[in-house]
FIKOLZA-1660 file (N, C-alpha, C; in steps of 0.1 Angstrom, whole numbers, plus 5000, padded with zeros to 4 digits):
% residues 197
   i   px   py   pz ch aa at
   1 5031 4828 4705  A  M  N
   1 5031 4832 4719  A  M CA
   1 5039 4822 4727  A  M  C
   2 5048 4827 4736  A  S  N
   2 5056 4818 4744  A  S CA
   2 5051 4818 4758  A  S  C
   3 5053 4807 4765  A  L  N
   3 5049 4806 4779  A  L CA
   3 5061 4805 4787  A  L  C
   4 5062 4813 4798  A  R  N
   4 5074 4813 4806  A  R CA
   4 5069 4810 4821  A  R  C
   5 5075 4800 4826  A  L  N
   5 5072 4796 4840  A  L CA
   5 5083 4802 4849  A  L  C
   6 5078 4808 4860  A  I  N
   6 5087 4814 4870  A  I CA
   6 5086 4807 4883  A  I  C
   7 5097 4802 4888  A  A  N
   7 5097 4795 4901  A  A CA
   7 5095 4805 4912  A  A  C
   8 5085 4801 4921  A  L  N
   8 5082 4810 4932  A  L CA
   8 5091 4806 4944  A  L  C
   9 5104 4807 4942  A  D  N
   9 5114 4805 4952  A  D CA
   9 5119 4818 4958  A  D  C
  10 5120 4819 4971  A  C  N
  10 5124 4831 4977  A  C CA
  10 5138 4835 4972  A  C  C
  11 5140 4848 4967  A  P  N
  11 5153 4852 4963  A  P CA
  11 5163 4853 4974  A  P  C
  12 5159 4853 4986  A  A  N
  12 5168 4855 4997  A  A CA
  12 5173 4841 5003  A  A  C
  13 5163 4832 5005  A  C  N
  13 5167 4819 5011  A  C CA
  13 5164 4807 5003  A  C  C
  14 5157 4808 4992  A  G  N
  14 5154 4797 4983  A  G CA
  14 5142 4789 4987  A  G  C
  15 5135 4792 4998  A  S  N
  15 5123 4785 5002  A  S CA
  15 5111 4788 4992  A  S  C
  16 5102 4778 4991  A  A  N
  16 5091 4780 4982  A  A CA
  16 5081 4790 4988  A  A  C
  17 5077 4799 4979  A  M  N
  17 5067 4810 4983  A  M CA
  17 5054 4806 4977  A  M  C
  18 5043 4809 4985  A  R  N
  18 5030 4806 4980  A  R CA
  18 5022 4819 4978  A  R  C
  19 5012 4818 4969  A  G  N
  19 5003 4829 4967  A  G CA
  19 4991 4825 4959  A  G  C
  20 4982 4834 4957  A  G  N
  20 4970 4832 4949  A  G CA
  20 4973 4833 4934  A  G  C
  21 4963 4830 4926  A  S  N
  21 4964 4830 4912  A  S CA
  21 4967 4844 4906  A  S  C
  22 4962 4855 4913  A  S  N
  22 4964 4868 4909  A  S CA
  22 4976 4876 4916  A  S  C
  23 4982 4869 4925  A  D  N
  23 4993 4876 4933  A  D CA
  23 5005 4880 4924  A  D  C
  24 5010 4892 4927  A  V  N
  24 5023 4896 4921  A  V CA
  24 5033 4899 4932  A  V  C
  25 5028 4899 4945  A  I  N
  25 5036 4902 4957  A  I CA
  25 5037 4889 4965  A  I  C
  26 5049 4886 4970  A  F  N
  26 5050 4874 4978  A  F CA
  26 5059 4877 4990  A  F  C
  27 5055 4871 5001  A  F  N
  27 5063 4872 5014  A  F CA
  27 5068 4857 5017  A  F  C
  28 5080 4856 5021  A  C  N
  28 5085 4843 5025  A  C CA
  28 5081 4840 5039  A  C  C
  29 5074 4829 5042  A  S  N
  29 5071 4825 5055  A  S CA
  29 5082 4819 5063  A  S  C
  30 5093 4817 5056  A  H  N
  30 5105 4811 5062  A  H CA
  30 5115 4822 5068  A  H  C
  31 5118 4832 5059  A  C  N
  31 5128 4842 5063  A  C CA
  31 5122 4856 5064  A  C  C
  32 5109 4858 5059  A  G  N
  32 5103 4871 5060  A  G CA
  32 5106 4881 5048  A  G  C
  33 5114 4876 5039  A  S  N
  33 5117 4885 5027  A  S CA
  33 5105 4887 5018  A  S  C
  34 5105 4898 5011  A  A  N
  34 5094 4900 5001  A  A CA
  34 5100 4900 4987  A  A  C
  35 5091 4897 4978  A  A  N
  35 5095 4897 4964  A  A CA
  35 5083 4901 4955  A  A  C
  36 5087 4906 4943  A  L  N
  36 5077 4910 4933  A  L CA
  36 5079 4902 4921  A  L  C
  37 5068 4898 4915  A  L  N
  37 5068 4890 4903  A  L CA
  37 5074 4898 4891  A  L  C
  38 5085 4894 4886  A  G  N
  38 5091 4901 4875  A  G CA
  38 5089 4894 4862  A  G  C
  39 5095 4898 4851  A  R  N
  39 5093 4892 4838  A  R CA
  39 5101 4879 4837  A  R  C
  40 5112 4878 4844  A  E  N
  40 5121 4866 4843  A  E CA
  40 5121 4858 4856  A  E  C
  41 5119 4865 4867  A  A  N
  41 5121 4858 4880  A  A CA
  41 5114 4867 4891  A  A  C
  42 5113 4861 4903  A  L  N
  42 5109 4870 4915  A  L CA
  42 5120 4879 4918  A  L  C
  43 5117 4892 4920  A  E  N
  43 5127 4902 4923  A  E CA
  43 5125 4906 4938  A  E  C
  44 5136 4906 4945  A  A  N
  44 5136 4910 4959  A  A CA
  44 5133 4924 4961  A  A  C
  45 5125 4927 4971  A  V  N
  45 5121 4941 4974  A  V CA
  45 5123 4942 4989  A  V  C
  46 5129 4954 4994  A  P  N
  46 5130 4956 5008  A  P CA
  46 5116 4954 5015  A  P  C
  47 5116 4949 5027  A  S  N
  47 5103 4947 5034  A  S CA
  47 5105 4950 5049  A  S  C
  48 5093 4952 5055  A  T  N
  48 5092 4955 5069  A  T CA
  48 5078 4951 5073  A  T  C
  49 5075 4952 5086  A  A  N
  49 5061 4950 5091  A  A CA
  49 5057 4963 5099  A  A  C
  50 5045 4967 5097  A  L  N
  50 5039 4978 5105  A  L CA
  50 5032 4971 5117  A  L  C
  51 5036 4974 5129  A  L  N
  51 5031 4967 5141  A  L CA
  51 5018 4972 5146  A  L  C
  52 5010 4964 5152  A  P  N
  52 4997 4968 5157  A  P CA
  52 4998 4979 5168  A  P  C
  53 4988 4987 5169  A  A  N
  53 4987 4997 5179  A  A CA
  53 4986 4990 5193  A  A  C
  54 4990 4997 5203  A  P  N
  54 4989 4991 5217  A  P CA
  54 4975 4987 5220  A  P  C
  55 4973 4975 5225  A  G  N
  55 4960 4969 5228  A  G CA
  55 4954 4962 5217  A  G  C
  56 4960 4962 5205  A  R  N
  56 4954 4955 5194  A  R CA
  56 4963 4943 5190  A  R  C
  57 4958 4933 5184  A  H  N
  57 4965 4921 5181  A  H CA
  57 4964 4917 5166  A  H  C
  58 4975 4913 5160  A  A  N
  58 4975 4909 5146  A  A CA
  58 4970 4894 5145  A  A  C
  59 4960 4892 5138  A  R  N
  59 4955 4878 5136  A  R CA
  59 4957 4875 5121  A  R  C
  60 4957 4885 5113  A  I  N
  60 4959 4883 5098  A  I CA
  60 4968 4894 5093  A  I  C
  61 4977 4890 5084  A  W  N
  61 4987 4900 5078  A  W CA
  61 4984 4901 5063  A  W  C
  62 4984 4913 5058  A  K  N
  62 4982 4916 5044  A  K CA
  62 4993 4925 5039  A  K  C
  63 4996 4925 5026  A  P  N
  63 5007 4933 5021  A  P CA
  63 5002 4948 5018  A  P  C
  64 5012 4957 5018  A  A  N
  64 5011 4971 5015  A  A CA
  64 5024 4976 5009  A  A  C
  65 5022 4987 5001  A  W  N
  65 5034 4994 4996  A  W CA
  65 5037 5006 5006  A  W  C
  66 5049 5008 5010  A  V  N
  66 5053 5020 5017  A  V CA
  66 5061 5028 5007  A  V  C
  67 5056 5040 5004  A  L  N
  67 5063 5049 4994  A  L CA
  67 5067 5062 5000  A  L  C
  68 5080 5065 5000  A  E  N
  68 5085 5078 5004  A  E CA
  68 5086 5086 4991  A  E  C
  69 5080 5098 4991  A  A  N
  69 5079 5105 4978  A  A CA
  69 5080 5120 4980  A  A  C
  70 5084 5127 4970  A  A  N
  70 5084 5141 4969  A  A CA
  70 5071 5145 4962  A  A  C
  71 5063 5154 4969  A  V  N
  71 5050 5158 4963  A  V CA
  71 5051 5172 4960  A  V  C
  72 5046 5175 4948  A  T  N
  72 5044 5189 4943  A  T CA
  72 5030 5192 4939  A  T  C
  73 5024 5202 4945  A  V  N
  73 5010 5206 4942  A  V CA
  73 5012 5220 4936  A  V  C
  74 5008 5221 4923  A  A  N
  74 5010 5234 4915  A  A CA
  74 4998 5237 4907  A  A  C
  75 4998 5249 4901  A  S  N
  75 4987 5253 4893  A  S CA
  75 4973 5251 4899  A  S  C
  76 4973 5255 4912  A  R  N
  76 4960 5254 4920  A  R CA
  76 4951 5265 4917  A  R  C
  77 4940 5261 4910  A  Q  N
  77 4930 5271 4905  A  Q CA
  77 4917 5270 4913  A  Q  C
  78 4912 5281 4919  A  R  N
  78 4900 5280 4927  A  R CA
  78 4888 5282 4917  A  R  C
  79 4876 5276 4921  A  A  N
  79 4864 5278 4914  A  A CA
  79 4860 5293 4914  A  A  C
  80 4856 5298 4903  A  G  N
  80 4853 5312 4902  A  G CA
  80 4865 5321 4899  A  G  C
  81 4876 5315 4896  A  G  N
  81 4888 5322 4893  A  G CA
  81 4897 5324 4905  A  G  C
  82 4909 5328 4902  A  G  N
  82 4919 5331 4912  A  G CA
  82 4927 5318 4915  A  G  C
  83 4940 5321 4918  A  R  N
  83 4949 5310 4922  A  R CA
  83 4951 5310 4937  A  R  C
  84 4955 5299 4941  A  S  N
  84 4959 5298 4955  A  S CA
  84 4973 5291 4955  A  S  C
  85 4980 5293 4966  A  D  N
  85 4993 5287 4967  A  D CA
  85 4993 5272 4967  A  D  C
  86 5003 5267 4959  A  G  N
  86 5005 5252 4960  A  G CA
  86 5015 5250 4971  A  G  C
  87 5021 5238 4971  A  W  N
  87 5031 5234 4981  A  W CA
  87 5040 5223 4975  A  W  C
  88 5051 5221 4982  A  R  N
  88 5060 5211 4979  A  R CA
  88 5066 5205 4992  A  R  C
  89 5067 5192 4992  A  G  N
  89 5072 5185 5004  A  G CA
  89 5073 5170 5003  A  G  C
  90 5079 5164 5013  A  D  N
  90 5081 5150 5013  A  D CA
  90 5069 5144 5021  A  D  C
  91 5064 5132 5016  A  R  N
  91 5054 5125 5023  A  R CA
  91 5056 5110 5022  A  R  C
  92 5051 5103 5032  A  T  N
  92 5051 5089 5032  A  T CA
  92 5037 5084 5030  A  T  C
  93 5035 5075 5021  A  F  N
  93 5022 5069 5018  A  F CA
  93 5023 5054 5021  A  F  C
  94 5013 5049 5027  A  V  N
  94 5011 5034 5029  A  V CA
  94 4999 5030 5022  A  V  C
  95 5001 5022 5011  A  V  N
  95 4990 5019 5002  A  V CA
  95 4987 5004 5003  A  V  C
  96 4975 5000 5007  A  P  N
  96 4972 4985 5008  A  P CA
  96 4974 4979 4994  A  P  C
  97 4981 4967 4994  A  A  N
  97 4984 4961 4981  A  A CA
  97 4975 4948 4978  A  A  C
  98 4964 4947 4985  A  F  N
  98 4955 4936 4983  A  F CA
  98 4942 4941 4978  A  F  C
  99 4934 4932 4972  A  A  N
  99 4921 4936 4966  A  A CA
  99 4911 4942 4975  A  A  C
 100 4907 4954 4974  A  L  N
 100 4897 4961 4981  A  L CA
 100 4888 4969 4972  A  L  C
 101 4875 4971 4975  A  P  N
 101 4867 4981 4968  A  P CA
 101 4874 4995 4969  A  P  C
 102 4873 5003 4958  A  L  N
 102 4880 5016 4958  A  L CA
 102 4878 5025 4970  A  L  C
 103 4865 5026 4975  A  P  N
 103 4863 5034 4987  A  P CA
 103 4871 5029 4999  A  P  C
 104 4871 5016 5001  A  D  N
 104 4879 5010 5012  A  D CA
 104 4894 5012 5010  A  D  C
 105 4898 5011 4998  A  L  N
 105 4913 5012 4995  A  L CA
 105 4917 5027 4998  A  L  C
 106 4909 5036 4994  A  V  N
 106 4912 5050 4997  A  V CA
 106 4912 5053 5012  A  V  C
 107 4901 5049 5019  A  L  N
 107 4900 5051 5033  A  L CA
 107 4911 5045 5041  A  L  C
 108 4915 5032 5038  A  L  N
 108 4925 5026 5045  A  L CA
 108 4939 5032 5042  A  L  C
 109 4941 5035 5029  A  G  N
 109 4954 5041 5025  A  G CA
 109 4956 5055 5032  A  G  C
 110 4945 5063 5032  A  R  N
 110 4946 5076 5039  A  R CA
 110 4949 5074 5054  A  R  C
 111 4942 5065 5061  A  S  N
 111 4944 5064 5075  A  S CA
 111 4958 5058 5078  A  S  C
 112 4962 5048 5070  A  L  N
 112 4976 5043 5073  A  L CA
 112 4987 5053 5070  A  L  C
 113 4985 5061 5060  A  S  N
 113 4995 5071 5056  A  S CA
 113 4996 5082 5067  A  S  C
 114 4985 5084 5074  A  Q  N
 114 4985 5094 5085  A  Q CA
 114 4990 5089 5098  A  Q  C
 115 4989 5076 5100  A  A  N
 115 4993 5069 5113  A  A CA
 115 5008 5068 5114  A  A  C
 116 5013 5071 5125  A  A  N
 116 5027 5070 5127  A  A CA
 116 5030 5057 5135  A  A  C
 117 5030 5046 5128  A  G  N
 117 5031 5033 5135  A  G CA
 117 5046 5029 5137  A  G  C
 118 5047 5019 5145  A  S  N
 118 5060 5013 5148  A  S CA
 118 5063 5002 5137  A  S  C
 119 5075 5000 5134  A  V  N
 119 5079 4990 5124  A  V CA
 119 5087 4979 5131  A  V  C
 120 5086 4967 5125  A  G  N
 120 5093 4956 5131  A  G CA
 120 5096 4946 5120  A  G  C
 121 5100 4934 5125  A  E  N
 121 5104 4923 5116  A  E CA
 121 5091 4917 5110  A  E  C
 122 5092 4913 5097  A  V  N
 122 5081 4906 5090  A  V CA
 122 5078 4893 5097  A  V  C
 123 5065 4891 5101  A  P  N
 123 5061 4878 5108  A  P CA
 123 5063 4866 5098  A  P  C
 124 5066 4855 5104  A  R  N
 124 5068 4843 5096  A  R CA
 124 5054 4835 5095  A  R  C
 125 5044 4843 5090  A  E  N
 125 5031 4838 5088  A  E CA
 125 5027 4840 5074  A  E  C
 126 5016 4833 5069  A  P  N
 126 5012 4836 5055  A  P CA
 126 5008 4850 5053  A  P  C
 127 5013 4857 5043  A  I  N
 127 5009 4870 5039  A  I CA
 127 5006 4869 5025  A  I  C
 128 4993 4868 5021  A  R  N
 128 4989 4866 5008  A  R CA
 128 4980 4876 5003  A  R  C
 129 4977 4876 4990  A  G  N
 129 4967 4885 4983  A  G CA
 129 4973 4897 4978  A  G  C
 130 4987 4898 4976  A  G  N
 130 4993 4910 4971  A  G CA
 130 4991 4911 4956  A  G  C
 131 4981 4919 4952  A  T  N
 131 4978 4920 4938  A  T CA
 131 4980 4934 4932  A  T  C
 132 4984 4944 4940  A  L  N
 132 4985 4958 4935  A  L CA
 132 5000 4961 4931  A  L  C
 133 5002 4963 4918  A  A  N
 133 5015 4967 4913  A  A CA
 133 5020 4980 4919  A  A  C
 134 5033 4982 4919  A  F  N
 134 5039 4994 4925  A  F CA
 134 5034 5007 4917  A  F  C
 135 5033 5006 4904  A  E  N
 135 5028 5018 4896  A  E CA
 135 5014 5022 4900  A  E  C
 136 5006 5012 4904  A  D  N
 136 4992 5015 4908  A  D CA
 136 4992 5021 4922  A  D  C
 137 5002 5017 4931  A  A  N
 137 5003 5023 4944  A  A CA
 137 5007 5038 4943  A  A  C
 138 5015 5042 4933  A  V  N
 138 5019 5056 4931  A  V CA
 138 5007 5063 4926  A  V  C
 139 4999 5057 4917  A  T  N
 139 4986 5064 4913  A  T CA
 139 4977 5066 4924  A  T  C
 140 4976 5057 4933  A  L  N
 140 4967 5059 4945  A  L CA
 140 4973 5070 4954  A  L  C
 141 4986 5070 4956  A  A  N
 141 4992 5081 4964  A  A CA
 141 4988 5095 4958  A  A  C
 142 4989 5096 4945  A  R  N
 142 4985 5109 4938  A  R CA
 142 4970 5111 4941  A  R  C
 143 4962 5101 4940  A  H  N
 143 4948 5103 4943  A  H CA
 143 4945 5108 4957  A  H  C
 144 4953 5103 4967  A  L  N
 144 4952 5107 4980  A  L CA
 144 4955 5122 4982  A  L  C
 145 4965 5127 4975  A  V  N
 145 4969 5141 4975  A  V CA
 145 4958 5149 4969  A  V  C
 146 4953 5145 4957  A  V  N
 146 4942 5153 4951  A  V CA
 146 4930 5153 4960  A  V  C
 147 4927 5142 4967  A  G  N
 147 4916 5142 4976  A  G CA
 147 4918 5152 4988  A  G  C
 148 4930 5153 4993  A  D  N
 148 4933 5162 5004  A  D CA
 148 4931 5177 4999  A  D  C
 149 4935 5180 4986  A  E  N
 149 4933 5193 4981  A  E CA
 149 4919 5196 4978  A  E  C
 150 4911 5187 4974  A  V  N
 150 4896 5189 4972  A  V CA
 150 4889 5192 4985  A  V  C
 151 4893 5186 4996  A  R  N
 151 4887 5188 5009  A  R CA
 151 4890 5201 5015  A  R  C
 152 4899 5209 5010  A  K  N
 152 4902 5222 5015  A  K CA
 152 4890 5231 5012  A  K  C
 153 4888 5241 5021  A  P  N
 153 4876 5249 5020  A  P CA
 153 4875 5260 5009  A  P  C
 154 4885 5260 5000  A  D  N
 154 4885 5271 4990  A  D CA
 154 4879 5267 4976  A  D  C
 155 4871 5257 4975  A  Q  N
 155 4864 5253 4963  A  Q CA
 155 4874 5252 4951  A  Q  C
 156 4881 5241 4951  A  L  N
 156 4891 5238 4941  A  L CA
 156 4885 5236 4927  A  L  C
 157 4890 5242 4917  A  A  N
 157 4886 5239 4903  A  A CA
 157 4895 5230 4896  A  A  C
 158 4908 5232 4897  A  S  N
 158 4918 5223 4891  A  S CA
 158 4931 5224 4899  A  S  C
 159 4939 5214 4897  A  V  N
 159 4952 5213 4904  A  V CA
 159 4961 5204 4896  A  V  C
 160 4974 5206 4897  A  D  N
 160 4984 5197 4891  A  D CA
 160 4992 5191 4902  A  D  C
 161 4992 5178 4903  A  V  N
 161 4998 5171 4914  A  V CA
 161 5009 5161 4908  A  V  C
 162 5021 5162 4913  A  T  N
 162 5032 5153 4909  A  T CA
 162 5037 5146 4922  A  T  C
 163 5037 5132 4921  A  V  N
 163 5043 5124 4931  A  V CA
 163 5055 5117 4925  A  V  C
 164 5067 5120 4931  A  T  N
 164 5079 5114 4926  A  T CA
 164 5085 5105 4936  A  T  C
 165 5086 5092 4933  A  E  N
 165 5091 5082 4943  A  E CA
 165 5106 5085 4946  A  E  C
 166 5109 5084 4959  A  K  N
 166 5122 5084 4964  A  K CA
 166 5127 5070 4968  A  K  C
 167 5119 5064 4976  A  T  N
 167 5122 5050 4979  A  T CA
 167 5108 5042 4981  A  T  C
 168 5109 5029 4980  A  H  N
 168 5097 5022 4983  A  H CA
 168 5101 5008 4989  A  H  C
 169 5092 5002 4996  A  R  N
 169 5093 4989 5002  A  R CA
 169 5080 4983 5004  A  R  C
 170 5080 4970 5006  A  L  N
 170 5067 4963 5009  A  L CA
 170 5066 4962 5024  A  L  C
 171 5054 4961 5029  A  A  N
 171 5052 4960 5043  A  A CA
 171 5041 4950 5046  A  A  C
 172 5042 4943 5057  A  A  N
 172 5031 4935 5062  A  A CA
 172 5023 4943 5071  A  A  C
 173 5010 4944 5069  A  I  N
 173 5002 4952 5078  A  I CA
 173 4992 4943 5086  A  I  C
 174 4990 4946 5099  A  P  N
 174 4982 4936 5107  A  P CA
 174 4967 4940 5107  A  P  C
 175 4959 4929 5108  A  F  N
 175 4944 4930 5109  A  F CA
 175 4939 4921 5119  A  F  C
 176 4927 4924 5124  A  E  N
 176 4919 4916 5132  A  E CA
 176 4907 4912 5124  A  E  C
 177 4901 4900 5127  A  D  N
 177 4889 4896 5121  A  D CA
 177 4877 4904 5127  A  D  C
 178 4870 4911 5118  A  A  N
 178 4859 4919 5122  A  A CA
 178 4846 4912 5120  A  A  C
 179 4846 4900 5115  A  G  N
 179 4834 4892 5113  A  G CA
 179 4828 4895 5100  A  G  C
 180 4820 4886 5095  A  D  N
 180 4812 4888 5082  A  D CA
 180 4821 4891 5070  A  D  C
 181 4834 4885 5070  A  G  N
 181 4843 4887 5059  A  G CA
 181 4850 4900 5059  A  G  C
 182 4849 4908 5070  A  R  N
 182 4855 4921 5071  A  R CA
 182 4868 4920 5080  A  R  C
 183 4877 4929 5077  A  L  N
 183 4889 4930 5085  A  L CA
 183 4890 4944 5091  A  L  C
 184 4895 4944 5104  A  R  N
 184 4898 4957 5111  A  R CA
 184 4913 4959 5112  A  R  C
 185 4917 4970 5107  A  C  N
 185 4932 4973 5107  A  C CA
 185 4936 4974 5122  A  C  C
 186 4946 4967 5125  A  A  N
 186 4951 4967 5139  A  A CA
 186 4960 4979 5142  A  A  C
 187 4962 4988 5132  A  I  N
 187 4969 5000 5134  A  I CA
 187 4960 5012 5136  A  I  C
 188 4950 5013 5127  A  T  N
 188 4941 5024 5126  A  T CA
 188 4927 5022 5131  A  T  C
 189 4923 5009 5131  A  G  N
 189 4909 5006 5135  A  G CA
 189 4899 5006 5124  A  G  C
 190 4903 5010 5112  A  V  N
 190 4895 5011 5100  A  V CA
 190 4890 4997 5096  A  V  C
 191 4878 4995 5093  A  V  N
 191 4872 4982 5089  A  V CA
 191 4870 4982 5074  A  V  C
 192 4875 4972 5067  A  V  N
 192 4874 4971 5053  A  V CA
 192 4868 4957 5049  A  V  C
 193 4863 4955 5037  A  R  N
 193 4859 4942 5032  A  R CA
 193 4867 4938 5020  A  R  C
 194 4877 4929 5021  A  P  N
 194 4885 4925 5010  A  P CA
 194 4876 4919 4999  A  P  C
 195 4880 4921 4987  A  V  N
 195 4874 4915 4975  A  V CA
 195 4879 4900 4974  A  V  C
 196 4870 4891 4973  A  T  N
 196 4874 4877 4971  A  T CA
 196 4873 4872 4957  A  T  C
 197 4881 4863 4953  A  D  N
 197 4881 4858 4939  A  D CA
 197 4868 4850 4937  A  D  C
% end
């Protein structure tokens, strides 16, 4: 077994990047660039920030994946027999990339994906805790589509969902301290409790 050390230097400006022991996503507090931990080095990933809703303020920033995807819902079978129409279209998903209990991850991912927020420059503040790999973000996006189909009133028995990535980037998403270890999303107002190490 060989051990490989990877320098956590920003691929864009060379500044040292910091993160936790489980982090795979890093944001540079000097230039705002984002990077993903690769096999050989940090790999630059396009990045942006999703800005707080009017009247809300960002006190804490956390990472998320923004995924532009083609979605196909096919072979939609209703309970008791019969088929219903599927659909095909493009969707944007915003998937939190930090450790959350699954119900909080789904709730926040669904609300962020439905919000039409403004984008801006990545803040030059610590953005840490990025533990969700891109492949897992795609899986959660598929889960969100299946959940939307299940909530339809026609008693779904089975469905085939395909989510095909078109583009992706990392985003800094703003939060307010909601007390007792909880965070309130400054875009949607959803309150979540991050998992701590």
